[in-house]
C-alpha positions in Angstrom: 19.0 16.8 -11.6 17.7 17.5 -15.0 14.5 19.2 -15.8 11.8 17.2 -17.7 10.1 19.0 -20.5 6.5 18.4 -21.7 7.5 16.2 -24.6 9.6 13.9 -22.5 6.8 13.6 -19.9 4.3 12.8 -22.7 6.7 10.2 -24.0 7.1 8.6 -20.5 3.3 8.5 -20.0 2.6 7.0 -23.4 5.3 4.3 -22.8 3.7 3.5 -19.5 0.3 3.2 -21.0 1.6 0.9 -23.7 3.2 -1.3 -21.2 0.0 -1.4 -19.0 -2.1 -2.3 -22.1 0.3 -5.0 -23.1 0.3 -6.4 -19.6 -3.5 -6.5 -19.4 -3.7 -8.2 -22.8 -1.5 -11.0 -21.6 -3.7 -11.8 -18.6 -5.6 -15.1 -19.3 -9.3 -15.1 -19.3 -10.9 -16.2 -16.1 -11.7 -19.9 -16.0 -15.4 -20.8 -15.8 -16.5 -23.0 -13.0 -17.4 -26.6 -13.8 -21.0 -27.6 -13.4 -21.9 -29.0 -10.1 -23.1 -32.6 -10.4 -25.5 -33.6 -7.7 -26.9 -37.1 -7.5 -30.7 -37.2 -7.4 -30.8 -40.1 -4.9 -29.2 -38.1 -2.0 -30.7 -34.8 -0.8 -28.5 -31.7 -1.1 -28.1 -31.2 2.7 -24.7 -31.2 4.4 -23.6 -34.2 6.3 -23.0 -32.3 9.5 -26.1 -30.4 10.5 -25.4 -26.7 11.1 -27.4 -24.8 13.6 -28.7 -21.4 12.3 -27.0 -18.5 13.9 -29.1 -16.2 16.1 -28.3 -12.6 15.6 -29.0 -10.3 18.6 -28.9 -6.6 17.7 -27.7 -4.6 20.6 -29.1 -1.1 20.9 -26.8 1.8 21.7 -28.0 4.9 23.4 -26.4 8.1 24.5 -25.8 8.3 28.3 -24.5 11.3 30.2 -23.0 11.3 33.7 -21.0 13.6 35.9 -17.3 12.9 36.6 -15.0 15.2 38.5 -17.4 18.1 38.1 -17.7 17.7 34.3 -20.5 16.2 32.3 -19.4 13.3 30.1 -21.7 11.9 27.3 -20.9 8.7 25.5 -22.6 5.9 23.6 -23.3 2.9 25.7 -25.2 -0.4 25.2 -28.7 -0.2 26.6 
């Protein structure tokens, strides 16, 4: 295996940076979205009514108990 000196390492890094820059320059510009045309005669509600989700936040509390002569503390739902 041959040893790489500083000049060769710099040459490899500069070549990689040049290839990466050229690759990024060739990526096409992101397409813009077409404007959404909504008719004024119909309301902008979906055809299928969607029920609103109900979020229930469950609390967690630290509970300790004895098991086989040792105290065990864990997080449990209250």
